PDB file of the backbone (N, CA, C, O) and the ligand in Angstrom, with CONECT records:
HET     ZN  A 101       1
ATOM      1  N   UNK A   1      -2.238  -9.820 -22.390  1.00  0.00           N
ATOM      2  CA  UNK A   1      -3.013  -9.059 -21.543  1.00  0.00           C
ATOM      3  C   UNK A   1      -3.432  -7.575 -22.182  1.00  0.00           C
ATOM      4  O   UNK A   1      -2.595  -6.868 -22.744  1.00  0.00           O
ATOM      5  N   UNK A   2      -4.710  -7.225 -22.041  1.00  0.00           N
ATOM      6  CA  UNK A   2      -5.078  -5.960 -22.618  1.00  0.00           C
ATOM      7  C   UNK A   2      -5.174  -4.840 -21.437  1.00  0.00           C
ATOM      8  O   UNK A   2      -5.013  -5.125 -20.251  1.00  0.00           O
ATOM      9  N   UNK A   3      -5.421  -3.701 -21.854  1.00  0.00           N
ATOM     10  CA  UNK A   3      -5.560  -2.668 -20.755  1.00  0.00           C
ATOM     11  C   UNK A   3      -6.535  -2.991 -19.768  1.00  0.00           C
ATOM     12  O   UNK A   3      -6.275  -2.897 -18.569  1.00  0.00           O
ATOM     13  N   UNK A   4      -7.806  -3.422 -20.262  1.00  0.00           N
ATOM     14  CA  UNK A   4      -8.898  -3.645 -19.352  1.00  0.00           C
ATOM     15  C   UNK A   4      -8.521  -4.726 -18.229  1.00  0.00           C
ATOM     16  O   UNK A   4      -8.847  -4.520 -17.060  1.00  0.00           O
ATOM     17  N   UNK A   5      -7.884  -5.788 -18.576  1.00  0.00           N
ATOM     18  CA  UNK A   5      -7.411  -6.858 -17.805  1.00  0.00           C
ATOM     19  C   UNK A   5      -6.310  -6.139 -16.744  1.00  0.00           C
ATOM     20  O   UNK A   5      -6.334  -6.335 -15.529  1.00  0.00           O
ATOM     21  N   UNK A   6      -5.485  -5.400 -17.335  1.00  0.00           N
ATOM     22  CA  UNK A   6      -4.434  -4.850 -16.461  1.00  0.00           C
ATOM     23  C   UNK A   6      -5.084  -3.854 -15.477  1.00  0.00           C
ATOM     24  O   UNK A   6      -4.705  -3.857 -14.306  1.00  0.00           O
ATOM     25  N   UNK A   7      -5.927  -3.105 -15.842  1.00  0.00           N
ATOM     26  CA  UNK A   7      -6.648  -2.123 -14.895  1.00  0.00           C
ATOM     27  C   UNK A   7      -7.346  -2.953 -13.910  1.00  0.00           C
ATOM     28  O   UNK A   7      -7.407  -2.474 -12.778  1.00  0.00           O
ATOM     29  N   UNK A   8      -7.890  -4.111 -14.107  1.00  0.00           N
ATOM     30  CA  UNK A   8      -8.650  -4.911 -13.217  1.00  0.00           C
ATOM     31  C   UNK A   8      -7.647  -5.516 -12.129  1.00  0.00           C
ATOM     32  O   UNK A   8      -7.944  -5.715 -10.951  1.00  0.00           O
ATOM     33  N   UNK A   9      -6.473  -5.760 -12.692  1.00  0.00           N
ATOM     34  CA  UNK A   9      -5.473  -6.384 -11.732  1.00  0.00           C
ATOM     35  C   UNK A   9      -4.693  -5.473 -10.998  1.00  0.00           C
ATOM     36  O   UNK A   9      -3.915  -5.862 -10.126  1.00  0.00           O
ATOM     37  N   UNK A  10      -4.870  -4.096 -11.335  1.00  0.00           N
ATOM     38  CA  UNK A  10      -3.954  -3.090 -10.927  1.00  0.00           C
ATOM     39  C   UNK A  10      -3.783  -3.021  -9.329  1.00  0.00           C
ATOM     40  O   UNK A  10      -2.650  -2.990  -8.847  1.00  0.00           O
ATOM     41  N   UNK A  11      -4.892  -2.999  -8.547  1.00  0.00           N
ATOM     42  CA  UNK A  11      -4.919  -2.625  -7.102  1.00  0.00           C
ATOM     43  C   UNK A  11      -4.243  -4.065  -6.437  1.00  0.00           C
ATOM     44  O   UNK A  11      -3.502  -4.016  -5.455  1.00  0.00           O
ATOM     45  N   UNK A  12      -4.564  -5.185  -7.034  1.00  0.00           N
ATOM     46  CA  UNK A  12      -4.072  -6.422  -6.574  1.00  0.00           C
ATOM     47  C   UNK A  12      -2.488  -6.527  -6.828  1.00  0.00           C
ATOM     48  O   UNK A  12      -1.744  -7.028  -5.984  1.00  0.00           O
ATOM     49  N   UNK A  13      -2.048  -6.040  -8.000  1.00  0.00           N
ATOM     50  CA  UNK A  13      -0.580  -5.809  -8.307  1.00  0.00           C
ATOM     51  C   UNK A  13       0.098  -4.944  -7.252  1.00  0.00           C
ATOM     52  O   UNK A  13       1.168  -5.286  -6.748  1.00  0.00           O
ATOM     53  N   UNK A  14      -0.496  -3.891  -6.943  1.00  0.00           N
ATOM     54  CA  UNK A  14       0.002  -2.891  -5.844  1.00  0.00           C
ATOM     55  C   UNK A  14       0.127  -3.644  -4.575  1.00  0.00           C
ATOM     56  O   UNK A  14       1.094  -3.429  -3.844  1.00  0.00           O
ATOM     57  N   UNK A  15      -0.699  -4.431  -4.289  1.00  0.00           N
ATOM     58  CA  UNK A  15      -0.745  -5.208  -3.040  1.00  0.00           C
ATOM     59  C   UNK A  15       0.171  -6.326  -2.984  1.00  0.00           C
ATOM     60  O   UNK A  15       0.509  -6.856  -1.926  1.00  0.00           O
ATOM     61  N   UNK A  16       0.604  -6.709  -4.221  1.00  0.00           N
ATOM     62  CA  UNK A  16       1.417  -7.996  -4.242  1.00  0.00           C
ATOM     63  C   UNK A  16       0.726  -9.313  -4.214  1.00  0.00           C
ATOM     64  O   UNK A  16       1.258 -10.372  -3.878  1.00  0.00           O
ATOM     65  N   UNK A  17      -0.604  -9.142  -4.626  1.00  0.00           N
ATOM     66  CA  UNK A  17      -1.515 -10.317  -4.423  1.00  0.00           C
ATOM     67  C   UNK A  17      -1.832 -11.085  -5.627  1.00  0.00           C
ATOM     68  O   UNK A  17      -2.732 -11.925  -5.639  1.00  0.00           O
ATOM     69  N   UNK A  18      -1.018 -10.774  -6.757  1.00  0.00           N
ATOM     70  CA  UNK A  18      -1.222 -11.514  -8.052  1.00  0.00           C
ATOM     71  C   UNK A  18      -0.588 -12.877  -7.967  1.00  0.00           C
ATOM     72  O   UNK A  18       0.397 -13.050  -7.248  1.00  0.00           O
ATOM     73  N   UNK A  19      -1.101 -13.815  -8.652  1.00  0.00           N
ATOM     74  CA  UNK A  19      -0.461 -15.041  -8.736  1.00  0.00           C
ATOM     75  C   UNK A  19       0.822 -14.926  -9.681  1.00  0.00           C
ATOM     76  O   UNK A  19       0.902 -13.986 -10.472  1.00  0.00           O
ATOM     77  N   UNK A  20       1.767 -15.836  -9.595  1.00  0.00           N
ATOM     78  CA  UNK A  20       3.101 -15.620 -10.434  1.00  0.00           C
ATOM     79  C   UNK A  20       2.869 -15.363 -11.852  1.00  0.00           C
ATOM     80  O   UNK A  20       3.655 -14.635 -12.457  1.00  0.00           O
ATOM     81  N   UNK A  21       1.738 -15.956 -12.517  1.00  0.00           N
ATOM     82  CA  UNK A  21       1.282 -15.834 -13.822  1.00  0.00           C
ATOM     83  C   UNK A  21       0.799 -14.642 -14.086  1.00  0.00           C
ATOM     84  O   UNK A  21       1.163 -14.070 -15.113  1.00  0.00           O
ATOM     85  N   UNK A  22      -0.005 -14.117 -13.310  1.00  0.00           N
ATOM     86  CA  UNK A  22      -0.704 -12.844 -13.442  1.00  0.00           C
ATOM     87  C   UNK A  22       0.347 -11.875 -13.309  1.00  0.00           C
ATOM     88  O   UNK A  22       0.399 -11.013 -14.186  1.00  0.00           O
ATOM     89  N   UNK A  23       1.256 -11.844 -12.316  1.00  0.00           N
ATOM     90  CA  UNK A  23       2.259 -10.909 -12.071  1.00  0.00           C
ATOM     91  C   UNK A  23       3.034 -10.715 -13.290  1.00  0.00           C
ATOM     92  O   UNK A  23       3.311  -9.591 -13.708  1.00  0.00           O
ATOM     93  N   UNK A  24       3.429 -11.917 -13.930  1.00  0.00           N
ATOM     94  CA  UNK A  24       4.441 -11.808 -15.061  1.00  0.00           C
ATOM     95  C   UNK A  24       3.662 -11.165 -16.320  1.00  0.00           C
ATOM     96  O   UNK A  24       4.225 -10.382 -17.085  1.00  0.00           O
ATOM     97  N   UNK A  25       2.310 -11.568 -16.469  1.00  0.00           N
ATOM     98  CA  UNK A  25       1.652 -10.828 -17.593  1.00  0.00           C
ATOM     99  C   UNK A  25       1.416  -9.449 -17.293  1.00  0.00           C
ATOM    100  O   UNK A  25       1.582  -8.603 -18.171  1.00  0.00           O
ATOM    101  N   UNK A  26       1.035  -9.132 -16.108  1.00  0.00           N
ATOM    102  CA  UNK A  26       0.933  -7.716 -15.638  1.00  0.00           C
ATOM    103  C   UNK A  26       2.229  -6.977 -16.027  1.00  0.00           C
ATOM    104  O   UNK A  26       2.135  -5.967 -16.724  1.00  0.00           O
ATOM    105  N   UNK A  27       3.362  -7.395 -15.642  1.00  0.00           N
ATOM    106  CA  UNK A  27       4.634  -6.633 -15.859  1.00  0.00           C
ATOM    107  C   UNK A  27       4.958  -6.617 -17.337  1.00  0.00           C
ATOM    108  O   UNK A  27       5.553  -5.679 -17.867  1.00  0.00           O
ATOM    109  N   UNK A  28       4.555  -7.662 -17.959  1.00  0.00           N
ATOM    110  CA  UNK A  28       4.927  -7.644 -19.542  1.00  0.00           C
ATOM    111  C   UNK A  28       3.902  -6.547 -20.148  1.00  0.00           C
ATOM    112  O   UNK A  28       4.287  -5.787 -21.037  1.00  0.00           O
ATOM    113  N   UNK A  29       2.717  -6.496 -19.689  1.00  0.00           N
ATOM    114  CA  UNK A  29       1.916  -5.428 -20.237  1.00  0.00           C
ATOM    115  C   UNK A  29       2.317  -4.030 -19.824  1.00  0.00           C
ATOM    116  O   UNK A  29       2.320  -3.176 -20.711  1.00  0.00           O
ATOM    117  N   UNK A  30       2.656  -3.684 -18.597  1.00  0.00           N
ATOM    118  CA  UNK A  30       3.101  -2.371 -18.255  1.00  0.00           C
ATOM    119  C   UNK A  30       4.413  -2.017 -18.869  1.00  0.00           C
ATOM    120  O   UNK A  30       4.699  -0.837 -19.067  1.00  0.00           O
ATOM    121  N   UNK A  31       5.267  -3.046 -19.194  1.00  0.00           N
ATOM    122  CA  UNK A  31       6.521  -2.682 -19.856  1.00  0.00           C
ATOM    123  C   UNK A  31       6.183  -2.172 -21.142  1.00  0.00           C
ATOM    124  O   UNK A  31       7.040  -1.447 -21.646  1.00  0.00           O
ATOM    125  N   UNK A  32       5.217  -2.361 -21.749  1.00  0.00           N
ATOM    126  CA  UNK A  32       5.033  -1.768 -23.266  1.00  0.00           C
ATOM    127  C   UNK A  32       3.889  -0.889 -23.303  1.00  0.00           C
ATOM    128  O   UNK A  32       3.554  -0.411 -24.386  1.00  0.00           O
ATOM    129  N   UNK A  33       3.186  -0.593 -22.149  1.00  0.00           N
ATOM    130  CA  UNK A  33       1.918   0.113 -22.188  1.00  0.00           C
ATOM    131  C   UNK A  33       2.138   1.330 -21.199  1.00  0.00           C
ATOM    132  O   UNK A  33       1.998   1.184 -19.984  1.00  0.00           O
ATOM    133  N   UNK A  34       2.485   2.525 -21.770  1.00  0.00           N
ATOM    134  CA  UNK A  34       2.830   3.702 -20.874  1.00  0.00           C
ATOM    135  C   UNK A  34       1.731   4.085 -19.898  1.00  0.00           C
ATOM    136  O   UNK A  34       1.965   4.481 -18.757  1.00  0.00           O
ATOM    137  N   UNK A  35       0.494   3.938 -20.429  1.00  0.00           N
ATOM    138  CA  UNK A  35      -0.669   4.488 -19.749  1.00  0.00           C
ATOM    139  C   UNK A  35      -0.919   3.562 -18.379  1.00  0.00           C
ATOM    140  O   UNK A  35      -1.043   4.034 -17.249  1.00  0.00           O
ATOM    141  N   UNK A  36      -0.961   2.296 -18.684  1.00  0.00           N
ATOM    142  CA  UNK A  36      -1.062   1.348 -17.393  1.00  0.00           C
ATOM    143  C   UNK A  36       0.198   1.491 -16.422  1.00  0.00           C
ATOM    144  O   UNK A  36       0.115   1.380 -15.199  1.00  0.00           O
ATOM    145  N   UNK A  37       1.314   1.738 -17.088  1.00  0.00           N
ATOM    146  CA  UNK A  37       2.595   1.788 -16.152  1.00  0.00           C
ATOM    147  C   UNK A  37       2.521   2.982 -15.396  1.00  0.00           C
ATOM    148  O   UNK A  37       2.919   3.033 -14.233  1.00  0.00           O
ATOM    149  N   UNK A  38       1.982   4.044 -16.061  1.00  0.00           N
ATOM    150  CA  UNK A  38       1.707   5.226 -15.077  1.00  0.00           C
ATOM    151  C   UNK A  38       0.731   5.122 -14.036  1.00  0.00           C
ATOM    152  O   UNK A  38       0.892   5.527 -12.884  1.00  0.00           O
ATOM    153  N   UNK A  39      -0.378   4.512 -14.533  1.00  0.00           N
ATOM    154  CA  UNK A  39      -1.453   4.281 -13.451  1.00  0.00           C
ATOM    155  C   UNK A  39      -0.956   3.370 -12.181  1.00  0.00           C
ATOM    156  O   UNK A  39      -1.317   3.598 -11.027  1.00  0.00           O
ATOM    157  N   UNK A  40      -0.156   2.403 -12.526  1.00  0.00           N
ATOM    158  CA  UNK A  40       0.490   1.477 -11.585  1.00  0.00           C
ATOM    159  C   UNK A  40       1.300   2.194 -10.693  1.00  0.00           C
ATOM    160  O   UNK A  40       1.231   1.996  -9.480  1.00  0.00           O
ATOM    161  N   UNK A  41       2.197   3.156 -11.285  1.00  0.00           N
ATOM    162  CA  UNK A  41       3.162   3.855 -10.419  1.00  0.00           C
ATOM    163  C   UNK A  41       2.349   4.880  -9.424  1.00  0.00           C
ATOM    164  O   UNK A  41       2.672   5.037  -8.247  1.00  0.00           O
ATOM    165  N   UNK A  42       1.424   5.449  -9.957  1.00  0.00           N
ATOM    166  CA  UNK A  42       0.511   6.398  -9.128  1.00  0.00           C
ATOM    167  C   UNK A  42      -0.145   5.570  -7.982  1.00  0.00           C
ATOM    168  O   UNK A  42      -0.129   6.020  -6.837  1.00  0.00           O
ATOM    169  N   UNK A  43      -0.700   4.416  -8.254  1.00  0.00           N
ATOM    170  CA  UNK A  43      -1.408   3.481  -7.349  1.00  0.00           C
ATOM    171  C   UNK A  43      -0.168   3.165  -6.261  1.00  0.00           C
ATOM    172  O   UNK A  43      -0.357   3.184  -5.045  1.00  0.00           O
ATOM    173  N   UNK A  44       0.885   2.928  -6.766  1.00  0.00           N
ATOM    174  CA  UNK A  44       2.030   2.514  -5.818  1.00  0.00           C
ATOM    175  C   UNK A  44       2.264   3.638  -4.929  1.00  0.00           C
ATOM    176  O   UNK A  44       2.330   3.440  -3.716  1.00  0.00           O
ATOM    177  N   UNK A  45       2.399   4.837  -5.437  1.00  0.00           N
ATOM    178  CA  UNK A  45       2.728   6.030  -4.695  1.00  0.00           C
ATOM    179  C   UNK A  45       1.713   6.243  -3.575  1.00  0.00           C
ATOM    180  O   UNK A  45       2.028   6.444  -2.402  1.00  0.00           O
ATOM    181  N   UNK A  46       0.357   6.177  -4.087  1.00  0.00           N
ATOM    182  CA  UNK A  46      -0.750   6.346  -3.146  1.00  0.00           C
ATOM    183  C   UNK A  46      -0.704   5.446  -1.902  1.00  0.00           C
ATOM    184  O   UNK A  46      -0.932   5.810  -0.748  1.00  0.00           O
ATOM    185  N   UNK A  47      -0.385   4.260  -2.302  1.00  0.00           N
ATOM    186  CA  UNK A  47      -0.344   3.161  -1.264  1.00  0.00           C
ATOM    187  C   UNK A  47       0.734   3.544  -0.261  1.00  0.00           C
ATOM    188  O   UNK A  47       0.529   3.600   0.952  1.00  0.00           O
ATOM    189  N   UNK A  48       1.927   3.810  -0.867  1.00  0.00           N
ATOM    190  CA  UNK A  48       3.050   4.140   0.169  1.00  0.00           C
ATOM    191  C   UNK A  48       2.766   5.273   0.965  1.00  0.00           C
ATOM    192  O   UNK A  48       3.214   5.246   2.112  1.00  0.00           O
ATOM    193  N   UNK A  49       2.008   6.432   0.545  1.00  0.00           N
ATOM    194  CA  UNK A  49       1.664   7.576   1.230  1.00  0.00           C
ATOM    195  C   UNK A  49       0.684   7.148   2.429  1.00  0.00           C
ATOM    196  O   UNK A  49       0.835   7.588   3.568  1.00  0.00           O
ATOM    197  N   UNK A  50      -0.301   6.278   2.081  1.00  0.00           N
ATOM    198  CA  UNK A  50      -1.211   5.775   3.075  1.00  0.00           C
ATOM    199  C   UNK A  50      -0.428   5.069   4.087  1.00  0.00           C
ATOM    200  O   UNK A  50      -0.571   5.372   5.271  1.00  0.00           O
ATOM    201  N   UNK A  51       0.425   4.112   3.709  1.00  0.00           N
ATOM    202  CA  UNK A  51       1.154   3.276   4.717  1.00  0.00           C
ATOM    203  C   UNK A  51       1.967   4.242   5.637  1.00  0.00           C
ATOM    204  O   UNK A  51       2.061   3.971   6.834  1.00  0.00           O
ATOM    205  N   UNK A  52       2.565   5.375   5.112  1.00  0.00           N
ATOM    206  CA  UNK A  52       3.456   6.170   5.911  1.00  0.00           C
ATOM    207  C   UNK A  52       2.527   6.865   6.870  1.00  0.00           C
ATOM    208  O   UNK A  52       2.897   7.075   8.025  1.00  0.00           O
ATOM    209  N   UNK A  53       1.237   7.262   6.407  1.00  0.00           N
ATOM    210  CA  UNK A  53       0.283   8.042   7.418  1.00  0.00           C
ATOM    211  C   UNK A  53      -0.155   7.086   8.526  1.00  0.00           C
ATOM    212  O   UNK A  53      -0.276   7.527   9.669  1.00  0.00           O
ATOM    213  N   UNK A  54      -0.400   5.797   8.252  1.00  0.00           N
ATOM    214  CA  UNK A  54      -0.754   4.905   9.313  1.00  0.00           C
ATOM    215  C   UNK A  54       0.232   4.820  10.178  1.00  0.00           C
ATOM    216  O   UNK A  54      -0.035   4.931  11.375  1.00  0.00           O
ATOM    217  N   UNK A  55       1.551   4.610   9.759  1.00  0.00           N
ATOM    218  CA  UNK A  55       2.556   4.502  10.796  1.00  0.00           C
ATOM    219  C   UNK A  55       2.773   5.685  11.526  1.00  0.00           C
ATOM    220  O   UNK A  55       3.060   5.556  12.716  1.00  0.00           O
ATOM    221  N   UNK A  56       2.677   7.020  10.954  1.00  0.00           N
ATOM    222  CA  UNK A  56       2.752   8.120  11.808  1.00  0.00           C
ATOM    223  C   UNK A  56       1.483   8.277  12.809  1.00  0.00           C
ATOM    224  O   UNK A  56       1.644   8.858  13.882  1.00  0.00           O
ATOM    225  N   UNK A  57       0.393   7.821  12.491  1.00  0.00           N
ATOM    226  CA  UNK A  57      -0.885   7.895  13.410  1.00  0.00           C
ATOM    227  C   UNK A  57      -0.625   6.889  14.495  1.00  0.00           C
ATOM    228  O   UNK A  57      -0.948   7.152  15.653  1.00  0.00           O
ATOM    229  N   UNK A  58      -0.056   5.744  14.174  1.00  0.00           N
ATOM    230  CA  UNK A  58       0.052   4.603  15.170  1.00  0.00           C
ATOM    231  C   UNK A  58       1.002   5.134  16.309  1.00  0.00           C
ATOM    232  O   UNK A  58       0.620   4.978  17.469  1.00  0.00           O
ATOM    233  N   UNK A  59       2.195   5.741  16.070  1.00  0.00           N
ATOM    234  CA  UNK A  59       3.217   6.005  16.816  1.00  0.00           C
ATOM    235  C   UNK A  59       2.730   6.815  18.101  1.00  0.00           C
ATOM    236  O   UNK A  59       2.864   6.375  19.242  1.00  0.00           O
ATOM    237  N   UNK A  60       2.113   8.122  17.775  1.00  0.00           N
ATOM    238  CA  UNK A  60       1.564   8.853  18.886  1.00  0.00           C
ATOM    239  C   UNK A  60       0.526   8.058  19.716  1.00  0.00           C
ATOM    240  O   UNK A  60       0.457   8.265  20.928  1.00  0.00           O
ATOM    241  N   UNK A  61      -0.307   7.131  19.097  1.00  0.00           N
ATOM    242  CA  UNK A  61      -1.231   6.379  19.878  1.00  0.00           C
ATOM    243  C   UNK A  61      -0.590   5.448  20.945  1.00  0.00           C
ATOM    244  O   UNK A  61      -1.085   5.365  22.068  1.00  0.00           O
ATOM    245  N   UNK A  62       0.427   4.806  20.612  1.00  0.00           N
ATOM    246  CA  UNK A  62       1.120   3.942  21.628  1.00  0.00           C
ATOM    247  C   UNK A  62       1.862   4.761  22.703  1.00  0.00           C
ATOM    248  O   UNK A  62       2.102   4.327  23.830  1.00  0.00           O
ATOM    249  N   UNK A  63       2.239   6.111  22.208  1.00  0.00           N
ATOM    250  CA  UNK A  63       2.751   6.972  23.219  1.00  0.00           C
ATOM    251  C   UNK A  63       1.741   7.181  24.072  1.00  0.00           C
ATOM    252  O   UNK A  63       1.985   6.853  25.233  1.00  0.00           O
ATOM    253  N   UNK A  64       0.597   7.660  23.835  1.00  0.00           N
ATOM    254  CA  UNK A  64      -0.419   7.982  24.526  1.00  0.00           C
ATOM    255  C   UNK A  64      -0.716   6.962  25.507  1.00  0.00           C
ATOM    256  O   UNK A  64      -0.863   7.253  26.694  1.00  0.00           O
ATOM    257  N   UNK A  65      -0.820   5.684  25.032  1.00  0.00           N
ATOM    258  CA  UNK A  65      -1.156   4.564  25.949  1.00  0.00           C
ATOM    259  C   UNK A  65      -0.074   4.312  27.089  1.00  0.00           C
ATOM    260  O   UNK A  65      -0.316   3.871  28.213  1.00  0.00           O
ATOM    261  N   UNK A  66       1.079   4.652  26.613  1.00  0.00           N
ATOM    262  CA  UNK A  66       2.201   4.395  27.749  1.00  0.00           C
ATOM    263  C   UNK A  66       2.207   5.512  28.778  1.00  0.00           C
ATOM    264  O   UNK A  66       2.587   5.344  29.937  1.00  0.00           O
ATOM    265  N   UNK A  67       1.726   6.761  28.244  1.00  0.00           N
ATOM    266  CA  UNK A  67       1.648   7.813  29.203  1.00  0.00           C
ATOM    267  C   UNK A  67       0.487   7.614  30.200  1.00  0.00           C
ATOM    268  O   UNK A  67       0.581   7.842  31.406  1.00  0.00           O
ATOM    269  N   UNK A  68      -0.624   7.161  29.566  1.00  0.00           N
ATOM    270  CA  UNK A  68      -1.747   6.724  30.435  1.00  0.00           C
ATOM    271  C   UNK A  68      -1.362   5.723  31.511  1.00  0.00           C
ATOM    272  O   UNK A  68      -1.718   5.844  32.683  1.00  0.00           O
ATOM    273  N   UNK A  69      -0.651   4.776  31.071  1.00  0.00           N
ATOM    274  CA  UNK A  69      -0.240   3.605  32.040  1.00  0.00           C
ATOM    275  C   UNK A  69       0.673   4.204  32.986  1.00  0.00           C
ATOM    276  O   UNK A  69       0.601   3.867  34.168  1.00  0.00           O
ATOM    277  N   UNK A  70       1.537   5.066  32.594  1.00  0.00           N
ATOM    278  CA  UNK A  70       2.566   5.710  33.588  1.00  0.00           C
ATOM    279  C   UNK A  70       1.721   6.614  34.570  1.00  0.00           C
ATOM    280  O   UNK A  70       2.008   6.494  35.761  1.00  0.00           O
ATOM    281  N   UNK A  71       0.818   7.416  34.267  1.00  0.00           N
ATOM    282  CA  UNK A  71      -0.045   8.154  34.985  1.00  0.00           C
ATOM    283  C   UNK A  71      -0.698   7.375  36.013  1.00  0.00           C
ATOM    284  O   UNK A  71      -0.627   7.678  37.204  1.00  0.00           O
ATOM    285  N   UNK A  72      -1.404   6.265  35.522  1.00  0.00           N
ATOM    286  CA  UNK A  72      -2.127   5.408  36.415  1.00  0.00           C
ATOM    287  C   UNK A  72      -1.203   4.779  37.510  1.00  0.00           C
ATOM    288  O   UNK A  72      -1.610   4.597  38.658  1.00  0.00           O
ATOM    289  N   UNK A  73      -0.002   4.473  37.119  1.00  0.00           N
ATOM    290  CA  UNK A  73       0.891   3.906  38.096  1.00  0.00           C
ATOM    291  C   UNK A  73       1.335   4.905  39.205  1.00  0.00           C
ATOM    292  O   UNK A  73       1.398   4.643  40.407  1.00  0.00           O
ATOM    293  N   UNK A  74       1.633   6.092  38.608  1.00  0.00           N
ATOM    294  CA  UNK A  74       2.031   7.144  39.414  1.00  0.00           C
ATOM    295  C   UNK A  74       0.921   7.445  40.490  1.00  0.00           C
ATOM    296  O   UNK A  74       1.224   7.496  41.682  1.00  0.00           O
ATOM    297  N   UNK A  75      -0.328   7.637  40.068  1.00  0.00           N
ATOM    298  CA  UNK A  75      -1.407   8.100  40.892  1.00  0.00           C
ATOM    299  C   UNK A  75      -1.902   6.979  41.739  1.00  0.00           C
ATOM    300  O   UNK A  75      -2.609   7.211  42.721  1.00  0.00           O
ATOM    301  N   UNK A  76      -1.527   5.671  41.365  1.00  0.00           N
ATOM    302  CA  UNK A  76      -1.901   4.584  42.254  1.00  0.00           C
ATOM    303  C   UNK A  76      -3.397   4.316  41.765  1.00  0.00           C
ATOM    304  O   UNK A  76      -4.072   3.436  42.298  1.00  0.00           O
TER     305      UNK A  76
HETATM  306 ZN    ZN A 101      -2.428  -0.910 -21.055  1.00  0.00          ZN2+
END
C-alpha cells in the first residue's frame, strides 16, 4: 500500500469499515509510515471528540423531553 491508498482508506479505517485485508494492509502501512500514522491518529481523535459532543448534546435533549412530559402530566 502507498500513501495515496492509505489516505483514501483513512476515514473508513477510523470508522472501522475496512475489510480484513484492507485493515491489515492499512495497519502495515501506518506501522512504517509516520505521516499516515499521524493523520490516522488525528482523524481518530477528531472522531472521538465529535462522538463525545453528540453524547453531550443528546443527554440534555432527553432531559428536556422528560421535563415536558412531566409538565404536561402535572398541568393535565
Ligand atoms: Zn503513508
